N, C-alpha and C positions, 0 to 999 in steps of 0.2 A: 503493500499501499505506499506508495508515496507522502512525505512526512517532510517539512524542510524545516530544521529551526532559522531565522532570521539575525534574532538574535538573544539573549539570556531571558527575555520576559516574553518572546514574539516568535509564533511558526504558525505554517499553514501544513492543512493535513485534508487529505482527499476525505471527504465524507461517507458517512459509514452508516451502515442502519442500526447499530447502537448508541448515532447519537442523536439520535431521532425524537425523544424525549427533549433534549437539550435547544437544540434546536427551536423546536415548537413550541417549548419555557421563553427562548430568548424573541422570537417571532411576538408571542403573544403580549411580553411585556413589553414589547415596544409599537405594539399593534399601530397607534393613533398618530404616531413618528412618521414611523414607515409607510401607512398607508396613503400617506400626503401622491409619493413619490411612485409608491409599487403598489400595481393591480397585481400581486397575486399575490398579495397578505389578506385579501378579505377571504381569498380560495381556501386559507388554513386557517383549518375551523381544529385541526384535532394531532397531535401525534401520529396519525394515519395518516396524515396529507404531508405531511413532513419526513416521513417513514415512505411514501410513492417518490416522493419527490427524490429524496437521497437514490434511491433506487435507480430510479431512472437518466439520474443522471451519473452514477457509475454505466451504464447501457452505453448514452452516450458518450463516455469516456472513454469505455472498450471501443466502439467505434470510430475514435478518431474526430467528433465533431464539438463534444465539452470539456473543459474542465471545471468543476468549482471545488472551492474548496472554505473547508473550516477555517476562519483566522481565532486562534488561538491564544490568551492571554494570561502567561504563568505567573501564578500569586503563589506562593507560598509551597511553593515546590509544584503545585497541581496546575493542571492547563485548563480555563476556562473558555470557553466559543462565549467571543462577541461578534460574528458578525460573517458575512461569507465574502471574498471578491474571488473572480470569474472568468475563464474566456467562454462566454456567451454564446460563441460560432468561428469556429476556428475555419478557415478557407485558406486554404495551401494554395490553389490556381492561383489566387491573389498575393500570395506571399501576405493576408493582413486575420488580424485576430480584435473580434469585438473584446471591450473587457466590461467586466461590470462588476456591484459590490455595494454592498450597504454594513451597516453599524448598529447597532445599537446605541442609544444614543448616549446615555451614561458613560461611551468611551470614548464616544468623539471628544475632538479637543486636547488631544493624545500625540499624536503623528501614526498611529494602529494602523491608519488605511495607504497614506502615504510611503510608510514602509513595505506595508504586503502589496501593496501596486507596484511600487518598483523592483521586487521579489520577482511579479507574477511580469514583467515586462523583460526581466533580463529570462526569467524562464522563457517566453514567444521568443524572443531572440537566439538565446544561446543554444536551445534544445528543441525549437520546434522551427528555428531556420528561418522564421518569419522577419521580415520589411517592415512593417507595420503592426503600432497598436491601437485601436479607436475604439473611443469613445468618448457616449453618446449623456448628456446631463439633461434634467430640465430645465430652462434659462432660470428656474426661480429657486431653484435646487443651489446655494450658496457654496453649500458645506461640499457638496460632490463637486462643484466647478473649481473650488479652490484647492481639494486631492490636485489638477488635471493640470493649475498652472503650476500646483508644489513639486510635480514632476514636468516641468519644463514642457508639455504638450500645446502647443499650435490648437488656436482657433481656426478650426476649415470653417466653418458657417452656422448655420442657422437651418434648422428647416421648421417651419411653423406649423402650428396645427402638426405636431407631430404621433400626437398617444395624448390618449381618454384613458385618467385614470381614477376612476372611483366618477366618475360624470366633469372633472376636470380637466379642461384637455388644456395641454399642455406645450407648447413648441420645445426644441431640443437644440444644444449647442453642442456642435460636433469636433470633438476637440482631435490630434493625434499625434502622436510620438516614433518618429520618423529610426532606424536603426542608426541610423549615422548619427541624428542631433536627442541620444536618448541619458537622459541623466541616472546614474543606478542607486550613486553616493556610497561603490562600495559595497554595494547589495549583490553575493554572485549565488550561482547555482552551482 
């Protein structure tokens, strides 16, 4: 199973079915916050939903289509799931991957997501041999957009009326990191 320590307090690991109760609890505790930006949250109503998501993500990973990792923050020797970071769509034909992420609200503002995205970017370039990491974030999701900016991603443009989430239509800012201009600040995989 894929597992990668980023530093002494943070690691990424492939989601596994035994993590379903913890994943559901994290989503449920952050339901109001997450449902502003992510449409799938309203459909996650039980640990069984999280289990089904994890099992499908493992199939998608085995088929080379997606990679969904749990972000684990280590406190007092114990890893705690605090969010996910994922290759939502791996497109080898065009050398591109779509990166997505979310973090429990209490874990924001500590640089965890930036470090997780740096590690995933390095994985995209060094392991998958891809040339471009693309991130799409609702224009109003300032925290998500700030991650893109801290990564050194270039704003490629805005797609108007890109997504409807719980009846609210969002425009998306589309960012990109290309292999030649990526900043990973020493994160190695």
